[in-house]
N, C-alpha and C positions, 0 to 999 in steps of 0.2 A: 312573457310575464303573465301570470294570472293575478289580477288585483282585486282587492276586496275593499269597498268603500263602505264606512261606517259613520255613524253620529255618535260622539261620546258627550254625555252631559256632565262634564267635570273631567279633571286630569288625574284623579285619584287612583285610577286603573291603568294608567298610562305610565310606562317605564321612564323615569327622568332622562336618563342617558340617551335613550332612543328619540325622545322629544328634543333634547337639546343639540342633537346631531342635525337637526333641521335648521338651525340657525341661533338657538338660545345660548349657545357657547360664545356668540359674538355680540348679541344684543340682549342687554339683562332684562328688558322688558318681555322679551320673547321666551325668556327661560322658563323652564318648568317650575322653578323655585318661586319666582315672581308671580306667575299666573295661578300656581296652586296656593300660594299664600292668600291671595284675594278670595279664592273659593272657600278655604278653611277657615277664615278669620271673619266671616259674616260680613264681607265688604261688598257683596255683589247683589243678592237677591233683594235686600231691603230698599236698593236704589234702582230695581229694574233691569238688572243684567242677569241673563239666564243662559249659562253656557251650553252650547251645542257645537263642540269641535268637530270639524270634519277630517277623518282620517283615512289615508290611502296605504294599504298594506300589500306586500308582496307574498301571496300564499305559496308560491314556489320555493320562497325562501323563508320558511317557518313563520310567515306573518311579520317579517321585518317591516318597521314603519319606514315607508319612502317619502311621504308628503303629508302636510296637514294645512289645515286654514283654521285659525283661531276664530270661533263664531259665536256670537250671542244673540238671543232674541231679546228684544228690548220693548219695554211697556212706556218708555218716554224717550227723551233725547238728552237726558242728564249726563254729564260726564264724558261727552263725546267731543266738544270743541270744533266741529264742524256743523254749524247751526243751521238747523232745519225746523225750527219751531214754527216759522212761517209755512213751510210746507204743511205741517200738521194742522195749522189754523184753516189753511185753504181747504184741506179735506174735511175737516169738521163743518165748515160753512156750507159745503156741499153734499152733507149728508152722508159722508164717508168716513171709514176708519183708518187713520195712518199707522195706529198702533194695534197689534205688535207688528214690529219690522225686524229685520236681520242685519246685524252689522258686523264686519271684520275689523276689530279694533283691539287696542289695549285699553281696558276700563281706565279712565279718569288720566289718561296719558297721551298728550297731543305731541308724540314724538313720531318722526318717520321712521318706518322699518318695514321689512318684508311682511306681507300677508299671505303670500303663496309660498310657504315653506317646503323645500325640497332638500333632500341630502345632497351634499356636494358630488357623491359618488354614484347617485342615481342614474339609471339609464334614461335617456330622453327626457330631460327634465322639461322642456318646453311643452311636450305632450302632457306631462303630469300636471303642470300649472293650468294649461287649457282644460284638462279634465276637471280639475278642482272648480275652476270658473263655473263650468257648465253644471257640474253637480250641485253647487251651491245655489245658483239661481234656480234649479229644477226643486231643490228642497224648499226654497222659499216659495215656490209657485205651489207646490203639491200640500203646503201648509197653510195656504191663503194668507200669507204675509203681503203687506203692501209694497215691500221692496227689499233690495240688498244693497248694503252700502259698504265699500271698502274705504277706510279713513286713514290718512296720512300714509299713502303709498309712495314708494320710489318712483322715479320717472319712468324706469323700464317696465314696472308692473302696471303704472298707470297706462302706459302706451299698450300694454297686452290687454288690459281691461277695456280700452277704447276700441280696440280691434275686435272685440265681441259685442260692439254695439252699445256699451254703456256711456252714459254721459260723464263728462269730467268737470270737476269744481277746482277753481284755483284759489288758494289762501296765501297768506303772507306770515312769515314769522321772522325773527331776527337771530341770526347765527354768526358766531365768530369762527374764523378760519386760521389756522396757524400756518404762517408763511415763512416757517423756519426760524422763528425768533429764538435768540439766545436766553433772553430774559424778559422780564416785563418792561425794563428801560428799553430795551431793544424793540420791543412792541410799541411803547409809546413814542419812539423815535420817528415811527411812521405817521404820527399824528401832525396836524397843524399844531403851530405854538400855542394859539389859544385853547383849543381842545386838550392839549397835553397838559398844560398848567392846571385846568380844570380837574382833571383826573388826579393829578398829584396833590392837589388840594384836598380833594375828598379822601383820599388815603392818609393823607397826614393828620387831618381832622379826627379821624377814628382814633388814631394812635394817641393823639394830644388828650382824648377824653378818657385815657387809662383803659382803653379795650384791646385785649390780645385775641388773635385768630389762632385756632387749632384745628388742624386736619386730622381725622380719626376715620379709620375703616371699620367694616362691619364686624371683623373679628378682634378689634380692639376695644370694643364698647361694652360696659357694664349696663346692668339693668337701670342704674340711676342716670346715666347719661341718656340712654334711649327714652326713659320716661321724662327727664327734663325737656328734650327735644318735642316729645309729643305734647306736652304742655303748651310749648310755643306755637306748635301746629294749630292746636285748638284755638288759641287766642287770635290767630289770623282769621279763622273763620267767624269767631264771635264778633270780631271788629267789623267784617264785612257783611254780617247777618248771613253767613253761608252755612251749608250742612257739611260737617267734617266726616267724609266717608270712610277714611282709613283709622282703624283703632290701634290702640297700643300693642296689641298682640300681633298684628300685621308688620309693625315696625320691628318688633322684637324677632319674629320669624323671619321675614326677608333680610334683614342685617345679619343674622347668624348664617342662613342659607347662602347668601351672595358674598359674603366676607369681604375681600379686597375690592369686589365691585360695588359695594355700599360705601359711599365717600359722603362722610358728614363734616361740615364745617361748623364749629361752634366757637361763639364769642364768650370771653370771660373778663370780668372786671371785680376787683376786690375779693378775689376767691370765689366767685359765684357764676355759675352760667347765666348769660343774659339773653342769648339768642342763638339761632342756629339754621342750617340751610342743607337740605338733603340733596345729593347727586348721586347718580348712578353711572357707572363706568363701562362702556362697552370696549370692542375691540381698538376703535380708534376714535372713538367719540365720548365725550362727556355730556351727561344730560342732566341739567338742572330741574328740580322738581318743587320742593317744598320749603317754605320759609317760615319763620315766626320769631317773635321775640316777647319778653315780658315787660319791656319799657322801650319807649323810643329813643334812639341815640342817633344824632345827625350823621347822615351818609353811611350807617352801618350795614343797610340793607344793600348798598352798592358794593361795599367791600365783601361782604359774606356771600352774597349771591353771585357777583360777577367777577370781580378781581382776584378773589382767592380761587375761583374755577380756571380763570385765565392762567395764573401762576402754576397751578396744577397741571393743566394741559402742557404747557410750555416744559415743565420739568420732567413729565412723564412721557413726553414725545407724542401726544395725542393730536390729532389734526384738526378735530372740530369740537365746538362746545355750543350746545343748544340748551338755552336757559329757560325754555318753555314758551308758552303761547303768549302773544299779544305784548304790549310795552314798546311804544315809539321812544321812550326814554333810553332804551338801549343802545339806540343808534349813536348817541354821543360817547359811548362807552366802548364802541368797537365792534358792535354786532349789527350786521348789515342785513337788510331786507332780503329774504330769501323764499322762494316759491315752494308752497307746499301743495299736495294733490290729494283729491279723493275721486272715488268712481262709484256710480249709482246706476242701478237697475230699478225702474219703477214698474211694477204690474199692471196698473191701469193705464190703458193706451192713450187715452184723452189727457191724463195729467201728465203722461210721458212727454208728449208733444209741448205742453207747456212748460214743464220744468227744463226741458232741453233749451228752450228759449231763453228762459232765465239764466241758465248756466252759461250759456254765450256771451249775454249782455254783462252778467256780472264778470266774467273773465277779463273783458275789455276794460272794464272799470278797475280791476285789480291790478292788470297790467300797467296802467296809467298811475295808479298808486304806487306801485313799487318803484317806477322810474321818478316820481316825484319825491318820494322818501330818501332815494339815494342821493339826492341833492343835499342832504343834510349829514352825509358822511364824515366823519372826523379825519378821515385819512388823507393825505396830500394826493396821493395817485389811487383814485377809486375806480375798481372794477365795475363792469356792467352789473345791473341788478340781477341777483340771483346767481351770480358767480361765486 
């Protein structure tokens, strides 16, 4: 093969089918539709995300796209969910610049997924993955960036990145695993009696308040429903004094483009929409992302964001449900501590040594935390942490 390596500042000129053949057909966040929607609806540059995607083409086969890494030059650490603000502060105190840096991640999306994208039928995929790692680091070095960071990588990719000398960081999220449950009652039967009754009480309380739940897909939504949900989304950020990065145009665009892979849970009472939660569906995983409401209803957050998603996974035969970052309260509802990973290359040799020491110490603490959190599992027969 004769390979051509290039940097593409956006996906507008990249064929959608060629890109999705790298994995976007299996993971909604890696899809051309999702990433391109972020680029074209003004969600990225205002918040410090600048696309520099690395592409590998086979020039002997008409320039066929063989592999790619989604890359962004960053001028801050906002929307990454692998927190390195302290690293940036240390650079500043020592008169150095931490920004700009380079990241391989999905903006505003703390979901594990491949970052070294290779066609399933590509020859020698391991060599292509190694090539992309080396070329990405070289791009960061040549452009005087402080480092290169791969965020929320699968374990196999994390190990590969580690074999190239990158430091690894361990994080923790809370995921649900489908153990072949027949229905929600079968799922709850695995709980201890006290924890099972608590979930049943939460679900019953929502119904007693006159709230009904409706699962709608992107190809079933009209503008009024999307606009209603976006209003709920904005309310969440206003309540927490955050910055709402995703506009109404983004939700309209991605809902229509992803269709059945855009899964919206909407709550209704007295003929009016009350709250909503957006999920994205992959080949075997449901990903919970955004929630909002126009008024507080007791336990509705748990029903819309967790229990409806579990119901959906069981009915659709999906094996996993990742409801988003953080939240120890998820454990009591069946989401167990699960390890997440990132890998980091730091250009400055002195800081590299210090940050490697930090990552090793942090990992030991995170391992201990995962073990301690698992003790709060609601299941009668609890697996080992991270399984």
